[in-house]
MARMARLUM-734377 format. One record per residue (C-alpha): x, y, z. Coordinates in Angstrom, 2 decimals. Last residue first. Layout:
BEGIN
      east     north        up
         X         Y         Z
...
END
This chain:
BEGIN
      east     north        up
    -47.59    -26.18    -28.83
    -44.35    -28.08    -28.79
    -43.27    -25.26    -31.94
    -44.25    -22.57    -29.60
    -42.56    -23.87    -26.70
    -39.31    -24.80    -28.21
    -38.90    -21.32    -29.62
    -39.51    -19.30    -26.76
    -36.82    -21.31    -25.16
    -34.50    -20.04    -28.08
    -35.34    -16.60    -27.06
    -34.52    -17.10    -23.26
    -31.16    -18.69    -24.35
    -30.24    -16.25    -27.07
    -30.86    -13.08    -24.46
    -28.48    -15.17    -21.54
    -26.15    -15.38    -24.70
    -26.04    -11.84    -25.31
    -25.90    -11.21    -21.52
    -23.38    -13.32    -20.76
    -21.57    -11.79    -23.81
    -22.25     -7.99    -22.10
    -20.81     -9.39    -19.06
    -17.63    -10.18    -20.65
    -17.39     -7.83    -22.73
    -17.45     -5.21    -19.40
    -15.25     -7.39    -17.25
    -12.34     -6.74    -20.56
    -12.13     -3.35    -18.91
    -10.96     -4.75    -15.63
     -8.59     -7.37    -17.21
     -7.08     -4.50    -19.73
     -6.70     -2.48    -15.93
     -9.02      1.05    -15.51
     -7.33      2.02    -12.33
     -6.09      5.52    -13.59
     -2.56      3.83    -14.44
     -3.99      1.59    -16.50
     -6.44      4.03    -18.75
     -3.57      6.17    -19.85
     -3.63     10.10    -19.10
     -2.23     11.76    -21.68
     -2.05     15.77    -21.09
     -3.45     18.36    -23.79
     -5.92     19.86    -21.29
     -7.44     16.24    -20.38
     -6.62     13.55    -23.23
     -7.71     10.18    -22.39
     -6.12      6.86    -22.18
     -5.05      3.49    -24.48
     -7.48      2.83    -27.29
     -4.88      0.30    -29.29
     -3.56      0.83    -32.89
      0.11      0.83    -31.37
     -1.13      3.51    -29.06
     -4.27      4.92    -29.46
     -6.08      8.33    -27.50
     -9.19      9.03    -26.23
    -11.00     12.75    -26.17
    -13.18     14.17    -23.43
    -16.66     15.90    -23.75
    -18.67     13.42    -21.97
    -19.65     11.82    -24.75
    -15.98     10.90    -25.95
    -16.23      8.88    -22.87
    -19.38      7.85    -23.11
    -17.94      6.02    -26.40
    -14.99      4.48    -24.81
    -17.19      2.66    -22.20
    -19.91      1.99    -25.23
    -16.66     -0.05    -27.18
    -15.60     -1.32    -24.00
    -18.99     -2.85    -23.65
    -22.09     -2.65    -21.12
    -21.42      0.52    -19.81
    -23.17      3.01    -17.26
    -20.82      1.93    -14.35
    -17.82      2.79    -16.76
    -18.68      6.34    -18.03
    -19.37      7.00    -14.31
    -15.98      5.42    -12.91
    -14.42      7.77    -16.03
    -16.02     11.01    -15.07
    -14.82     10.07    -11.22
    -11.47      9.26    -12.71
    -11.42     12.65    -14.54
    -11.80     14.85    -11.52
     -9.82     13.32     -9.17
     -6.68     14.18    -11.97
     -7.97     17.29    -12.00
     -7.45     17.58     -8.51
    -10.09     17.62     -6.05
    -11.01     21.24     -4.84
    -10.36     22.29     -0.85
     -7.22     24.17     -2.76
     -4.66     23.62      0.03
     -5.67     20.34      1.07
     -6.30     18.96     -2.29
     -2.80     19.56     -3.61
     -1.73     17.93     -0.22
     -3.46     15.34     -1.42
     -2.17     14.93     -5.32
      1.81     15.66     -4.02
      1.23     13.47     -1.15
      0.00     10.80     -3.90
     -3.09      8.25     -3.87
     -2.80      5.09     -2.80
     -5.87      2.45     -2.82
     -6.65      2.90     -6.63
     -9.84      2.46     -8.85
    -10.86      5.73     -6.87
    -14.21      4.60     -5.83
    -12.67      1.20     -5.48
    -14.27     -1.66     -7.79
    -10.81     -2.71     -8.83
     -9.52     -3.78     -5.92
    -12.29     -6.06     -4.75
    -15.43     -4.83     -3.35
    -18.62     -6.17     -5.09
    -18.15     -9.65     -3.50
    -18.16     -8.70      0.23
    -20.66    -11.48      1.35
    -17.28    -13.69      0.75
    -15.80    -12.34      3.99
    -13.07    -14.27      4.94
    -11.79    -16.20      1.83
    -12.91    -12.98     -0.06
    -11.41    -10.29      1.96
     -7.98    -12.12      1.96
     -7.65    -13.18     -1.85
     -8.56     -9.33     -2.02
     -5.84     -7.84     -0.03
     -2.88    -10.28     -1.24
     -4.28     -9.25     -4.81
     -3.99     -5.63     -4.13
     -0.81     -6.30     -2.69
      0.37     -8.02     -5.13
     -0.61     -5.15     -7.97
      1.05     -3.01     -5.06
      4.48     -4.42     -5.32
      4.42     -4.54     -9.22
      3.79     -0.79     -9.12
      6.84     -0.48     -6.97
      5.95     -0.10     -2.62
      8.64      2.06     -0.95
      8.85      2.39      2.77
     12.22      4.33      2.94
     14.51      2.64      5.25
     15.92      4.99      8.24
     14.88      1.73     10.14
     13.15      3.53     12.98
      9.82      2.29     11.63
     10.08      2.01      7.74
     10.05      5.60      6.53
      7.37      7.07      4.02
      4.87      7.25      6.97
      1.39      5.67      6.55
     -1.86      7.57      7.20
     -4.65      5.61      6.26
     -8.06      6.70      5.69
    -10.54      3.49      5.49
    -13.84      3.22      3.44
    -17.70      2.98      3.67
    -19.94      5.05      1.03
    -23.54      4.81      2.47
    -23.48      8.40      2.35
    -20.30      9.02      3.99
    -18.85      6.55      6.27
    -15.05      6.99      7.49
    -12.96      4.93      8.86
     -9.75      5.63     10.82
     -6.13      4.21      9.81
     -2.50      5.98     12.09
      0.46      4.18     10.54
      4.37      3.54     10.93
      5.07      0.35      8.73
      7.17     -1.70     10.08
      4.69     -4.90      9.82
      4.36     -4.03      5.93
      1.72     -3.35      3.33
      0.35     -6.86      4.48
      0.18     -6.04      7.85
     -1.29     -2.51      7.28
     -3.98     -4.26      4.92
     -4.93     -6.93      7.75
     -5.63     -4.21     10.70
     -7.38     -2.65      7.80
     -9.54     -5.87      6.90
    -10.11     -6.91     10.62
    -11.42     -2.87     11.28
    -14.14     -2.93      8.63
    -14.66     -6.54      9.66
    -15.63     -5.44     13.31
    -17.53     -2.35     12.01
    -19.70     -4.58      9.91
    -20.00     -4.69      6.38
    -23.59     -6.18      4.68
    -25.33     -3.47      4.17
    -22.48     -1.44      2.83
    -21.47     -3.97      0.15
    -23.79     -2.23     -2.56
    -22.02      0.69     -2.02
    -18.36     -0.29     -3.14
    -15.82     -0.81     -0.19
    -12.74      1.74     -0.65
     -9.44      1.11      1.50
     -7.85      4.21      1.33
     -3.83      5.72      1.42
     -2.75      8.95      1.99
      0.90      8.46      1.83
      3.75     10.45      3.85
      7.09     12.16      3.89
      7.98     11.15      0.51
     11.72     12.74     -0.03
     11.49     15.48     -2.79
     14.13     17.43     -0.78
     16.18     14.71     -0.49
     17.53     12.98      2.75
     19.25      9.69      2.27
     19.16      7.59      5.72
     16.10      8.79      7.39
     16.64      7.84     11.34
     15.28     11.66     12.31
     12.31     10.98     10.34
     11.18      8.60     12.73
     10.99     11.56     15.73
      9.21     13.65     13.08
      6.76     10.57     13.30
      6.76     10.79     17.07
      5.89     14.25     17.37
      2.98     13.84     14.78
      1.36     10.69     17.15
      2.04     12.78     20.21
      0.10     15.79     18.66
     -2.81     13.52     17.14
     -3.09     12.22     20.51
     -4.08      8.63     21.44
     -0.34      7.41     22.90
      1.55      4.99     21.38
      2.73      4.42     17.89
      3.97      1.69     15.90
      0.68      0.90     14.29
     -2.05      3.21     15.59
     -5.52      1.87     14.04
     -8.64      4.26     15.89
    -11.84      2.48     15.59
    -16.01      3.28     15.36
    -19.15      2.57     17.03
    -22.20      5.35     16.67
    -24.30      1.92     15.66
    -25.54      3.87     11.90
    -21.33      4.14     11.37
    -19.01      6.55     13.53
    -16.23      8.58     11.88
    -18.30     10.57      9.41
    -19.98     12.55     12.20
    -16.71     13.35     13.52
    -15.43     15.57     11.15
    -11.23     16.02     12.11
     -9.84     12.51     11.97
     -9.35     12.52      8.77
     -8.57     16.03      7.95
     -6.37     16.20     11.53
     -4.25     13.36     10.81
     -3.57     14.85      7.21
     -2.85     18.11      8.21
     -0.26     17.08     11.21
      1.44     14.63      9.02
      1.88     17.65      6.94
      3.71     19.82      9.49
      1.62     23.11     10.05
END
């Protein structure tokens, strides 16, 4: 079965996931015609004919996910979700060939996108460097905060996986085995540790308590070791800025406790 078809059937296969509590949904097609999976797959295959440089390891597609924090679920509407998805595609590339649909899983709202590896009929790869992806995240975050300020918890760093993109190789592994990749499982464990932590030190301790080992580079804790493989925090979505947020939250809590304690002392003296 062609990879395009497998991904499209996966993101569209379970109707229970596609509709919100008001029984609403949407399907976005960009540079595609028609309303059927077979029709989209045929057009995607036709677009692949334009590829200028053919290699065995060419990226045919990427499975991209726009994820939202659970606490924002009560604020987001289907119309807002569709607008964000359309804006993301436009920011990604006006020449992208893509299909996007929402999923509503246990109050966790997210959008799945099937994006072809080539621009529409140009033969050029739709590549995105690490720097380009970081800019995309910042741009979509800025747009979202301006348009929908109530969605304050759903910045790119709060995505379910900490990352909007999943490689085709990882996705195909999940399709074949029905299981999440080791990297997926690792990120879920780290997300759980992160949510429960009040500082970076606490975060590292919880990682160790979960059975994982951290490793250092240049005197700094840089990542974790799983099955003798090293995974850097930064590449798993736990950037230095995101980890610093834990310390800022801890500092604010300490300052607040000091203020409250000082107030109690002041009240006692005035008695």
